[in-house]
C-alpha positions as CSV (number, residue, x, y, z in Angstrom):
1,M,-15.0,12.8,18.6
2,K,-18.1,12.4,16.6
3,I,-17.5,9.3,14.4
4,L,-19.6,7.8,11.6
5,I,-19.1,4.1,10.9
6,L,-20.4,2.5,7.6
7,T,-20.3,-1.2,7.3
8,N,-22.3,-4.2,6.2
9,L,-20.4,-6.4,8.7
10,F,-22.5,-5.6,11.8
11,P,-25.5,-7.2,13.5
12,T,-28.9,-6.3,12.1
13,P,-32.4,-7.3,13.2
14,W,-32.5,-9.6,10.2
15,D,-29.1,-11.2,11.0
16,P,-28.3,-10.6,14.7
17,L,-25.1,-12.7,14.7
18,R,-23.4,-10.9,11.8
19,G,-20.0,-9.3,12.3
20,A,-19.5,-10.1,16.0
21,F,-15.9,-8.9,15.7
22,N,-16.9,-5.5,14.5
23,R,-19.6,-5.2,17.2
24,Q,-17.1,-5.9,19.9
25,Q,-14.6,-3.4,18.5
26,F,-17.1,-0.6,17.8
27,E,-18.9,-1.0,21.2
28,R,-15.6,-0.4,22.9
29,L,-15.0,2.6,20.6
30,G,-18.5,3.8,21.5
31,R,-17.5,4.0,25.2
32,R,-14.9,6.7,24.3
33,H,-16.6,8.7,21.5
34,D,-20.0,9.6,20.1
35,V,-20.4,6.9,17.4
36,D,-23.1,6.5,14.8
37,I,-23.3,3.4,12.7
38,L,-25.2,3.1,9.4
39,V,-25.7,-0.5,8.3
40,P,-26.9,-1.5,4.8
41,V,-29.4,-4.3,4.7
42,D,-29.7,-6.3,1.5
43,F,-33.2,-5.8,0.2
44,R,-33.6,-9.5,-0.2
45,E,-33.0,-10.0,3.5
46,R,-35.7,-7.5,4.4
47,V,-38.2,-9.7,2.4
48,T,-37.1,-13.2,3.2
49,H,-35.7,-13.0,6.8
50,A,-37.8,-12.6,9.9
51,R,-37.0,-9.4,11.9
52,G,-35.5,-10.1,15.3
53,H,-33.5,-8.0,17.7
54,A,-29.8,-7.0,17.4
55,Q,-28.5,-6.1,20.9
56,V,-25.8,-3.4,20.7
57,R,-24.4,-1.2,23.4
58,H,-22.8,2.3,23.5
59,L,-23.7,3.0,19.8
60,H,-26.4,4.8,17.8
61,V,-27.3,2.3,15.1
62,N,-29.6,2.8,12.0
63,Y,-30.2,0.7,9.0
64,F,-30.8,1.5,5.4
65,T,-32.0,-0.8,2.6
66,F,-29.4,-1.6,-0.1
67,V,-31.2,-2.1,-3.4
68,Y,-29.3,-3.3,-6.5
69,L,-29.6,-5.6,-9.5
70,P,-28.7,-9.2,-8.3
71,R,-26.1,-11.1,-10.2
72,I,-25.4,-8.4,-12.8
73,G,-23.9,-4.9,-12.7
74,R,-21.7,-5.6,-9.7
75,A,-19.4,-2.8,-10.8
76,L,-22.4,-0.5,-10.1
77,H,-23.0,-1.7,-6.6
78,A,-21.0,1.1,-4.9
79,L,-23.1,3.7,-6.8
80,C,-26.3,1.9,-5.8
81,W,-25.0,1.7,-2.2
82,L,-24.3,5.4,-2.1
83,A,-27.6,6.4,-3.7
84,C,-29.5,4.3,-1.2
85,L,-27.6,5.8,1.7
86,L,-28.1,9.4,0.6
87,W,-31.8,8.8,-0.2
88,Q,-32.6,7.2,3.2
89,C,-30.1,8.8,5.5
90,G,-29.2,12.1,3.8
91,R,-30.7,14.3,6.6
92,Q,-28.6,12.6,9.3
93,L,-25.4,12.9,7.1
94,R,-26.0,16.6,6.6
95,H,-26.9,17.6,10.1
96,R,-24.7,15.5,12.4
97,R,-21.4,17.2,11.4
98,Y,-19.0,14.2,11.9
99,D,-15.3,14.5,12.6
100,C,-14.4,11.5,10.6
101,L,-15.7,8.4,8.8
102,L,-14.7,4.8,9.5
103,V,-15.7,2.3,6.8
104,S,-15.3,-1.4,7.3
105,W,-15.2,-3.5,4.1
106,A,-13.7,-2.3,0.8
107,Y,-16.5,-2.9,-1.7
108,P,-19.1,-1.6,-2.1
109,D,-18.9,0.1,1.3
110,G,-15.3,1.6,0.9
111,A,-15.8,2.6,-2.7
112,A,-19.0,4.5,-1.8
113,A,-17.4,6.1,1.3
114,N,-14.6,7.4,-0.8
115,W,-17.1,9.6,-2.6
116,L,-19.1,10.3,0.6
117,A,-16.2,11.6,2.6
118,R,-15.3,14.1,-0.1
119,R,-18.9,15.2,-0.2
120,L,-19.0,15.7,3.6
121,G,-15.5,17.2,3.7
122,I,-14.2,14.8,6.4
123,P,-11.3,12.3,6.5
124,Y,-12.0,8.6,6.3
125,V,-10.3,5.4,7.5
126,L,-10.8,2.2,5.5
127,K,-10.8,-1.1,7.4
128,V,-10.2,-4.2,5.2
129,H,-10.9,-7.8,6.2
130,G,-9.9,-10.3,3.6
131,S,-12.1,-11.3,0.7
132,D,-13.0,-7.6,0.1
133,L,-9.5,-7.3,-1.3
134,N,-8.6,-10.9,-2.2
135,V,-11.8,-11.7,-4.1
136,Q,-13.6,-8.5,-4.9
137,A,-10.5,-6.8,-6.4
138,E,-10.1,-9.6,-8.9
139,S,-12.8,-8.0,-11.0
140,G,-11.4,-5.2,-13.2
141,L,-14.0,-2.5,-12.7
142,R,-14.4,-3.2,-9.0
143,R,-10.6,-3.3,-8.7
144,L,-10.4,0.3,-10.0
145,Q,-12.9,1.5,-7.4
146,I,-11.2,-0.4,-4.6
147,R,-7.9,1.1,-5.7
148,A,-9.3,4.6,-5.5
149,A,-10.8,4.0,-2.1
150,L,-7.4,2.8,-0.8
151,R,-5.5,5.7,-2.4
152,H,-7.7,8.4,-1.0
153,A,-8.1,6.9,2.5
154,D,-6.4,8.9,5.2
155,A,-5.6,5.6,6.8
156,V,-6.1,1.9,6.0
157,V,-6.5,-0.6,8.8
158,S,-5.8,-4.2,7.9
159,V,-6.5,-7.2,10.1
160,S,-3.2,-9.0,9.0
161,R,0.2,-8.3,7.5
162,A,-0.6,-10.3,4.4
163,L,-3.7,-8.2,3.8
164,A,-1.7,-5.0,4.4
165,E,0.7,-6.0,1.7
166,K,-2.2,-6.7,-0.6
167,A,-3.6,-3.2,0.1
168,V,-0.3,-1.6,-0.8
169,S,-0.1,-3.6,-4.0
170,L,-3.5,-2.3,-4.9
171,G,-2.5,1.3,-4.4
172,A,-2.6,2.2,-0.8
173,A,0.3,4.4,0.4
174,A,2.5,2.2,2.6
175,D,2.7,4.9,5.3
176,T,-1.1,5.0,5.7
177,V,-1.5,1.3,6.3
178,H,-1.7,-0.1,9.8
179,V,-1.9,-3.8,10.8
180,L,-4.4,-4.2,13.6
181,Y,-5.2,-7.8,14.6
182,N,-8.7,-8.4,16.0
183,G,-9.1,-9.0,19.7
184,V,-10.5,-11.7,22.0
185,D,-13.0,-11.1,24.8
186,G,-11.1,-12.8,27.7
187,A,-14.3,-12.9,29.9
188,L,-16.0,-15.1,27.3
189,F,-13.1,-17.1,25.9
190,Q,-10.9,-18.8,28.5
191,P,-9.9,-22.3,29.4
192,G,-12.3,-24.6,31.3
193,V,-13.1,-28.2,32.1
194,R,-13.9,-30.0,28.9
195,S,-16.3,-32.6,30.5
196,E,-18.3,-29.8,32.1
197,A,-18.6,-27.9,28.8
198,R,-19.7,-31.1,27.1
199,A,-22.3,-31.7,29.8
200,R,-23.8,-28.2,29.3
201,L,-24.0,-28.9,25.5
202,D,-25.4,-32.4,25.9
203,L,-22.4,-34.0,24.2
204,P,-20.7,-37.3,25.1
205,A,-17.7,-36.9,27.4
206,D,-15.5,-39.6,25.8
207,I,-15.6,-39.0,22.0
208,P,-13.0,-37.2,19.8
209,L,-14.9,-33.9,18.9
210,L,-14.0,-32.0,15.8
211,L,-15.6,-28.5,15.6
212,Y,-16.3,-26.1,12.7
213,V,-17.6,-22.6,13.6
214,G,-18.6,-20.2,10.8
215,N,-20.7,-19.6,7.7
216,L,-21.7,-22.8,5.9
217,K,-20.4,-21.7,2.5
218,A,-18.0,-23.4,0.1
219,S,-15.4,-20.7,0.3
220,K,-15.1,-21.3,4.1
221,G,-14.0,-24.9,3.3
222,C,-17.0,-26.6,5.1
223,M,-17.3,-29.1,2.2
224,D,-13.6,-29.8,2.2
225,L,-13.8,-30.6,5.9
226,L,-16.7,-33.1,5.4
227,E,-14.8,-34.8,2.6
228,A,-11.7,-35.2,4.8
229,F,-13.7,-36.4,7.8
230,P,-14.0,-40.1,6.8
231,A,-10.2,-40.5,7.0
232,L,-10.4,-39.3,10.7
233,L,-13.3,-41.7,11.3
234,A,-11.2,-44.6,9.9
235,A,-8.6,-43.8,12.6
236,Y,-11.1,-42.8,15.3
237,P,-14.5,-44.5,14.6
238,R,-16.2,-42.7,17.5
239,A,-15.2,-39.2,16.3
240,R,-17.9,-36.7,15.8
241,L,-17.9,-33.6,13.6
242,V,-20.1,-30.7,14.7
243,Y,-20.8,-27.7,12.5
244,V,-21.9,-24.5,14.3
245,G,-23.3,-21.9,11.9
246,S,-25.7,-21.5,9.0
247,G,-25.4,-20.9,5.3
248,S,-26.1,-22.0,1.8
249,C,-24.3,-25.3,2.1
250,D,-26.5,-26.6,4.9
251,M,-28.5,-29.1,2.8
252,Q,-25.5,-30.0,0.6
253,L,-23.6,-31.0,3.8
254,R,-26.5,-33.1,5.0
255,E,-26.9,-34.9,1.6
256,R,-23.1,-35.5,1.3
257,A,-22.8,-36.9,4.8
258,R,-25.6,-39.3,3.9
259,L,-23.7,-40.4,0.7
260,L,-20.5,-40.8,2.7
261,G,-22.3,-43.0,5.2
262,C,-21.4,-40.8,8.2
263,T,-24.7,-39.1,9.0
264,D,-24.7,-40.4,12.5
265,R,-21.2,-38.9,13.1
266,V,-21.9,-35.4,11.7
267,E,-24.1,-32.9,13.4
268,L,-25.3,-29.5,12.2
269,R,-26.2,-27.4,15.2
270,G,-27.2,-24.2,13.4
271,P,-26.1,-20.7,14.5
272,V,-25.1,-20.0,18.1
273,A,-25.0,-16.6,19.8
274,H,-21.4,-15.3,20.1
275,D,-21.5,-15.2,23.9
276,A,-22.4,-18.9,23.9
277,L,-19.5,-20.1,21.7
278,G,-17.0,-20.4,24.6
279,D,-18.4,-23.8,25.7
280,W,-18.2,-25.1,22.1
281,F,-14.5,-24.3,22.0
282,R,-13.8,-25.7,25.4
283,A,-15.7,-28.9,24.5
284,A,-13.8,-29.5,21.2
285,D,-10.6,-31.5,20.8
286,L,-9.9,-29.5,17.6
287,L,-11.2,-26.5,15.8
288,C,-11.0,-26.8,12.0
289,L,-11.4,-23.9,9.6
290,P,-10.2,-24.8,6.1
291,S,-11.1,-21.5,4.4
292,H,-10.1,-20.8,0.8
293,N,-9.3,-17.1,1.7
294,E,-9.3,-15.2,5.0
295,G,-8.1,-12.2,6.9
296,V,-7.7,-13.4,10.5
297,P,-10.8,-15.3,11.5
298,N,-11.8,-14.5,15.1
299,V,-13.0,-18.1,15.7
300,V,-9.3,-19.2,15.5
301,L,-8.2,-16.6,18.1
302,E,-11.2,-17.4,20.3
303,A,-10.6,-21.2,20.1
304,M,-6.9,-20.7,21.0
305,A,-7.9,-18.5,23.9
306,C,-9.8,-21.5,25.3
307,G,-6.7,-23.7,24.9
308,T,-8.1,-25.5,21.8
309,P,-5.7,-26.4,19.0
310,V,-6.5,-25.5,15.4
311,V,-6.3,-27.1,12.0
312,A,-6.7,-24.5,9.3
313,T,-5.5,-23.5,5.9
314,R,-2.3,-21.5,5.2
315,V,-4.2,-18.5,3.8
316,G,-4.4,-14.8,4.6
317,G,-3.3,-13.9,8.1
318,I,-3.8,-17.3,9.6
319,P,-0.1,-18.2,9.5
320,E,0.6,-15.0,11.4
321,V,-1.5,-15.9,14.4
322,V,-1.2,-19.8,14.6
323,P,2.2,-21.0,15.7
324,D,3.3,-24.6,15.3
325,Y,2.5,-25.3,18.9
326,A,-1.1,-24.1,18.5
327,G,-2.1,-25.9,15.3
328,I,-1.4,-27.4,11.9
329,L,-1.8,-25.5,8.7
330,V,-2.4,-27.0,5.2
331,P,-2.8,-25.6,1.7
332,P,-6.4,-24.6,0.8
333,H,-8.5,-27.0,-1.3
334,D,-6.2,-29.9,-0.5
335,R,-8.5,-32.4,1.1
336,A,-5.9,-35.2,1.4
337,A,-3.6,-32.9,3.3
338,L,-6.5,-31.8,5.5
339,A,-7.4,-35.4,6.3
340,T,-3.7,-36.1,7.2
341,A,-3.6,-33.0,9.4
342,L,-6.7,-34.0,11.3
343,I,-5.3,-37.4,12.1
344,Q,-1.9,-35.9,13.1
345,A,-3.6,-33.3,15.3
346,S,-5.7,-35.9,17.0
347,Q,-2.7,-38.0,17.8
348,R,-0.5,-35.2,19.0
349,T,-0.2,-34.1,22.7
350,W,-0.9,-30.4,22.8
351,E,-0.1,-27.8,25.6
352,P,-3.4,-25.9,26.2
353,R,-1.7,-23.5,28.6
354,R,0.9,-22.5,26.0
355,I,-1.8,-22.0,23.4
356,T,-3.9,-19.9,25.8
357,L,-0.9,-17.8,26.7
358,H,-0.2,-17.1,23.0
359,A,-3.8,-16.0,22.4
360,S,-3.8,-13.7,25.4
361,G,-1.7,-11.3,23.3
362,F,-4.8,-10.5,21.2
363,R,-6.8,-8.1,23.4
364,W,-9.7,-5.9,22.4
365,D,-8.5,-3.1,24.7
366,D,-5.1,-2.9,22.9
367,N,-6.9,-3.1,19.6
368,V,-9.2,-0.2,20.3
369,D,-6.4,1.9,21.8
370,R,-4.6,1.8,18.5
371,L,-7.7,2.3,16.4
372,D,-8.6,5.3,18.6
373,R,-5.1,6.8,18.0
374,I,-5.4,6.3,14.2
375,L,-8.8,8.0,14.1
376,Q,-7.6,10.9,16.2
377,C,-4.5,11.3,14.0
378,V,-6.4,11.5,10.8
379,V,-8.8,14.1,12.3
380,V,-5.9,16.3,13.6
381,H,-4.0,16.0,10.2
382,A,-7.1,16.8,8.2
383,A,-8.0,19.9,10.3
384,P,-5.5,22.3,8.6
385,A,-6.6,21.3,5.2
386,M,-10.2,21.8,6.0
387,E,-9.5,25.3,7.5
388,T,-7.5,26.2,4.3
389,S,-10.4,25.1,2.1
390,V,-12.8,27.3,4.1
């Protein structure tokens, strides 16, 4: 098949680590089909971020600049998104004659793709991830556009059951919705010797190590984790908290750590390439991701694949993939419960082999097999309608 993918969740030269889960899935899809990806780049990133190199295999990737009015007119973002796409990539869209469209993220990407697919006369599949439905759809005008995108999609792919139920409640036909958990690259994320991983990362071998991996933004719970950390320090004075990632809360985290008097026990390592994360998971005693909303974060699956237990929030699809023997879940925003869970998890004897065995059920090959079948089905079912219209 000739497939067009539209998504903002994909590596770009201005943000090479973005959307690693989509990169892994789409690269595997690109081994089977002729896949083009068009990635919108926020015009502010083009101006403020240095251009680097995004390494992608088996795909034809192009970028277009997404121009819009910041902070206002968010209900118009899908229209702006579509106008920018047609203006900058219209020739490619007209001449490539795609069989189907796969769009990953509901707004503005999905809302714009709803219009584009009808213009091109091809079926489309909408992949939803979490906050694109749980947050974006809270706004009335955006909700209407997301509802239309879900209703008109030939299929909806959701990364969790909870999100699938949300999609149906917003208007997706239940028989078009498929739950498709993300996968784990078993070659990168597997158990290893903790002391050796720590030696490679220049970390002490004998300290309790608490790890956070992700965007440093408030909605990911990075501030909640810092506020809960002193309670763990009171029980384990040598504990260290390491943040891996970057984001708008970077300076706020540093200042708050200073005020809490734990600067020497908190370390911000910055972003790390996806293929280098395995040692971080193997080095950690615990991974903590106290997000306020989620689909199914891949860092949780990848940590478990390395045998590392998880402390996370009971949001989105996380309860679907973290059994009691692999972690402890707490309510979002509840810093006291989070602190208690960190202490309990540090005191508990875990079974790394059992955790790893559970995580082995999340495989990219299985994921892409199912995605491939979904795409082929919508193309086959759309063919008679297209012939009739002709």
